[in-house]
C-alpha positions in Angstrom: -15.5 21.8 28.5 -12.0 22.2 26.9 -13.1 25.8 25.8 -13.7 26.6 29.7 -10.3 25.1 30.5 -8.1 26.9 28.0 -10.0 30.5 29.1 -9.6 29.7 32.7 -6.2 28.8 32.6 -5.0 32.0 30.6 -7.1 34.0 33.1 -5.5 32.6 36.1 -2.1 32.9 34.1 -2.6 36.6 33.6 -3.9 37.4 37.3 -0.8 35.4 38.4 1.6 37.7 36.2 -0.3 40.4 37.1 0.2 40.0 40.9 4.0 39.0 40.4 4.7 42.2 38.2 2.7 44.3 40.9 4.9 42.6 43.9 8.1 43.2 42.3 7.0 47.2 41.2 5.8 47.4 44.9 9.1 45.9 46.3 11.3 47.8 44.1 9.7 51.2 45.2 9.7 50.2 49.0 11.8 52.3 51.4 14.3 50.3 52.8 13.1 49.9 56.5 10.0 48.6 55.4 11.6 46.0 53.0 14.1 44.9 56.1 11.0 44.7 58.0 9.0 42.3 55.9 12.2 40.2 55.2 12.8 40.0 59.1 9.1 39.1 59.8 9.0 36.5 57.0 12.4 34.9 58.4 10.5 34.6 61.7 7.2 33.2 60.5 9.3 30.3 58.5 11.6 29.7 61.5 8.1 29.2 63.7 6.6 27.3 60.9 9.7 24.9 60.7 9.4 24.4 64.4 5.9 23.4 64.4 6.2 21.1 61.6 9.1 19.0 63.3 8.2 19.2 67.1 6.3 16.0 66.8 8.5 14.2 64.8 11.4 14.8 67.2 9.5 13.9 70.5 7.7 10.6 68.6 8.9 8.6 71.7 7.2 11.1 74.2 4.0 10.6 71.8 4.4 6.9 72.1 4.6 7.1 75.8 1.5 9.0 76.1 -0.3 6.6 73.5 0.4 3.9 75.7 -1.5 5.5 78.5 -4.3 4.9 76.5 -6.0 8.4 77.8 -7.9 11.0 75.5 -7.2 13.6 78.3 -3.1 12.6 78.4 -3.2 12.9 74.4 -5.4 16.5 74.6 -2.8 17.5 77.4 0.1 16.5 75.2 -1.2 18.4 72.2 -2.5 21.1 74.1 1.2 21.6 75.5 3.0 21.8 72.0 0.4 24.0 70.8 0.9 26.7 74.0 5.0 26.3 73.6 4.3 27.1 69.8 1.9 29.8 70.7 4.9 31.3 73.3 7.7 30.8 70.3 5.8 33.0 67.9 5.5 35.5 70.4 8.6 35.6 71.4 10.1 35.5 68.2 8.1 39.0 67.8 9.0 40.5 70.7 6.1 39.6 72.9 4.0 42.2 71.0 2.1 41.9 67.9 1.5 45.2 66.3 -2.2 45.6 65.6 -5.5 43.3 64.5 -4.0 41.7 61.6 -1.0 40.3 63.2 -3.2 39.1 66.0 -5.6 37.2 63.4 -2.5 35.8 61.9 -1.3 34.8 65.3 -4.7 33.2 65.8 -4.8 31.6 62.5 -1.3 30.0 62.9 -2.3 28.8 66.4 -5.4 26.7 64.8 -3.3 25.6 62.2 -0.5 24.2 64.5 -2.9 22.7 66.8 -4.7 20.8 64.0 -1.3 19.7 62.6 0.0 18.6 66.3 -3.3 16.5 66.7 -3.2 15.1 63.4 0.3 14.2 63.4 0.5 13.1 66.9 -2.6 10.6 66.4 -0.8 9.2 63.5 2.5 8.8 65.2 0.8 7.4 68.2 -0.8 4.8 66.0 2.5 3.7 64.5 4.5 3.5 67.4 1.9 2.7 70.1 
């Protein structure tokens, strides 16, 4: 078993090193406009991700009020409103247009992530506050 662990560790380390070196060479050879686009896009995604993570925690009082209603429909509306607002923020950050199927796929996955996170976080906060 130790043999497999050591071989697997070396293979994973080698593949990770290869990926980092390839990414560094690609970044170095990339033209300035593409590099700028990647940095701007990454910053926008990081900002959106931060908003998604903090919205339920900033509005914990609202979650507590909805929890006291003891209604699944009210909780669903709250989570839906959070997710819709976060999707609109994502689209706004990218100028209301996503360039291609890959971007739309990532936006859809982001929306699913945001919705799942909102459900789990709001439920946890509702248990603690309500």
